[in-house]
C-alpha positions in Angstrom: 17.9 -26.3 1.6 19.3 -23.8 -0.9 16.2 -23.9 -3.0 14.0 -23.2 0.0 16.1 -20.2 0.9 16.0 -18.9 -2.7 12.2 -19.3 -2.6 12.0 -17.6 0.8 14.2 -14.7 -0.5 12.0 -14.3 -3.6 8.8 -14.4 -1.4 10.2 -11.7 0.9 11.2 -9.4 -2.0 7.8 -9.9 -3.7 5.9 -9.2 -0.5 8.0 -6.1 0.3 7.5 -4.9 -3.3 3.7 -5.4 -3.0 3.5 -3.4 0.2 5.6 -0.5 -1.1 3.6 -0.4 -4.4 0.4 -0.6 -2.4 1.5 2.5 -0.4 2.2 4.4 -3.6 -1.2 3.4 -5.0 -3.0 4.5 -1.8 -1.4 7.9 -2.0 -2.2 8.4 -5.7 -5.7 6.9 -5.2 -6.6 9.9 -3.0 -5.5 12.2 -5.8 -7.5 10.2 -8.3 -10.6 10.5 -6.2 -10.3 14.3 -6.3 -9.6 14.1 -10.0 -12.8 12.2 -10.5 -14.7 14.9 -8.6 -13.1 17.6 -10.8 -14.3 15.8 -13.9 -17.8 16.4 -12.7 -17.3 20.1 -13.4 -19.1 20.9 -16.6 -16.8 23.7 -17.7 -13.3 23.0 -16.6 -11.6 26.1 -18.0 -9.3 27.0 -15.2 -8.9 30.5 -16.4 -12.6 31.0 -16.1 -13.3 31.4 -12.3 -17.1 31.4 -12.6 -17.4 28.2 -10.6 -20.2 27.1 -8.3 -19.4 26.7 -4.6 -19.3 22.9 -5.0 -17.0 23.2 -8.0 -14.7 25.6 -6.0 -14.6 23.1 -3.1 -13.4 20.4 -5.5 -10.8 22.7 -7.0 -9.5 23.8 -3.6 -9.4 20.3 -2.3 -7.4 19.0 -5.3 -5.2 22.1 -5.2 -4.1 21.4 -1.7 -3.3 17.7 -2.5 -1.4 18.8 -5.6 0.6 21.2 -3.4 1.4 18.4 -1.0 2.3 16.2 -3.9 4.9 18.7 -5.0 3.3 20.7 -7.9 3.5 24.4 -8.1 0.1 26.1 -7.8 -0.2 28.0 -11.1 -3.2 27.8 -13.4 -0.8 27.1 -16.3 0.5 24.0 -14.7 -2.7 22.8 -13.1 -4.2 20.9 -16.0 -0.9 19.3 -16.8 -0.5 18.3 -13.2 -3.9 16.6 -13.2 -3.0 14.7 -16.4 0.2 13.5 -14.8 -1.5 12.4 -11.7 -4.1 10.3 -13.7 -1.2 8.7 -15.6 0.6 8.1 -12.3 -2.5 6.4 -10.9 -2.8 4.0 -13.8 0.9 3.2 -13.7 0.7 2.5 -10.0 -2.3 0.2 -10.5 -0.3 -1.8 -13.1 2.7 -2.0 -10.7 0.5 -3.4 -7.9 -1.0 -5.9 -10.3 2.4 -7.1 -11.4 3.6 -7.3 -7.7 0.5 -9.4 -6.9 1.2 -11.8 -9.7 4.9 -12.2 -8.6 3.7 -12.7 -5.0 1.2 -15.3 -6.1 3.9 -17.3 -7.8 6.4 -17.2 -5.0 3.7 -18.0 -2.4 2.3 -21.0 -4.3 5.8 -22.4 -4.5 6.8 -21.6 -0.9 3.5 -23.0 0.6 3.1 -25.9 -1.7 3.7 -28.5 1.1 2.4 -26.4 4.0 -0.9 -26.8 5.8 -3.5 -24.5 4.4 -4.3 -23.1 7.8 -1.6 -20.5 7.3 -3.3 -18.9 4.3 -5.1 -15.6 4.5 -8.4 -17.0 3.1 -8.7 -19.7 5.8 -9.2 -16.9 8.4 -11.4 -14.6 6.3 -13.0 -17.2 4.1 -12.4 -15.0 1.1 -12.7 -16.3 -2.5 -9.7 -14.2 -3.6 -7.3 -13.8 -0.7 -4.9 -11.7 -2.8 -7.6 -9.2 -3.6 -8.4 -9.0 0.1 -4.7 -8.5 1.0 -4.3 -5.7 -1.6 -7.6 -4.1 -0.5 -6.2 -4.0 3.1 -2.9 -2.6 1.9 -4.0 0.0 -0.6 -6.5 2.0 1.5 -5.5 5.6 2.3 -6.5 5.7 6.0 -4.6 5.7 9.2 -5.1 1.9 9.7 -3.8 1.0 6.3 -0.8 3.3 6.7 0.0 1.8 10.1 -0.5 -1.7 8.6 2.0 -1.1 5.8 4.6 0.4 8.2 4.2 -2.6 10.5 4.5 -5.2 7.7 7.7 -3.6 6.4 9.3 -3.4 9.8 8.4 -7.0 10.6 9.7 -8.2 7.2 13.0 -6.2 7.8 13.3 -7.8 11.3 12.6 -11.4 10.3 13.9 -11.6 6.8 17.1 -9.6 6.6 19.9 -11.2 4.6 22.1 -12.1 7.6 19.1 -13.8 9.3 18.3 -15.8 6.1 22.0 -16.8 5.7 22.1 -18.3 9.2 19.3 -20.7 8.6 20.7 -24.2 9.0 17.5 -26.3 9.3 14.2 -26.8 7.5 12.4 -26.2 10.7 13.9 -22.8 11.1 13.0 -21.9 7.5 9.5 -23.1 8.0 9.3 -21.0 11.2 10.2 -17.8 9.2 7.9 -18.7 6.4 5.0 -19.0 8.8 6.0 -15.8 10.6 5.9 -14.0 7.2 2.6 -15.4 6.0 0.0 -12.7 5.4 -2.2 -14.3 8.1 0.5 -14.1 10.7 1.5 -10.6 9.8 -2.1 -9.5 10.0 -2.6 -11.3 13.4 0.6 -9.7 14.8 -0.5 -6.3 13.5 -3.9 -6.5 15.2 -2.3 -7.8 18.5 0.3 -5.1 18.4 -1.9 -2.4 20.1 1.0 -0.4 21.7 2.9 0.1 18.4 -0.3 0.8 16.5 -1.5 3.5 18.8 1.8 5.3 18.5 1.8 5.1 14.7 -1.8 6.4 14.5 -1.0 9.2 16.9 2.0 10.3 15.0 0.1 10.1 11.7 -2.9 12.0 13.1 -0.5 14.8 14.1 1.0 14.9 10.6 -2.5 14.9 9.1 -3.7 17.8 11.3 -0.6 19.9 10.2 -1.4 19.2 6.6 -5.1 20.3 7.1 -3.8 23.7 8.2 -2.0 24.2 4.9 
């Protein structure tokens, strides 16, 4: 019983880490998209303002995101900020990859004797269910943000330390394992229309305020 609880605890920590890192990657991914656009500018000398309209749009778009990210908007710091963001993006991708590997290990151990129907790929018939899960978690849209928030809240509710410590039977541990499977989390997320609409509404208000920056 103790070994099952240890596996469950590791599984929960790895899943939580994956979701958090996916959120970080999603945020930096938006910045990286703007950086890739900026790299299309032939002459990227920021002290030379002879830019085309298209180049200026790229620059303004990235500038706003940099401001939201916490960088001061001076030409002297702009190039360094872009370099730091590129480095951040690569670091975040590596962190997500490591989190996925840990999650794979803990999941394979935890679900070794469970029916395969609880796995994500049984529902979506995906060749690589982990790639599918990461793809769902690392998008930078309202749905992905709501999904990450929902997953974290559900994990915190079902798998807090006091709850895990009170497990006295294998059936109860299996129940929590199933409840925390990616497939169940995703099913609950889709079915949770009331919560989802509130999260999306709150985020859209935040996004609209940012657009006015």
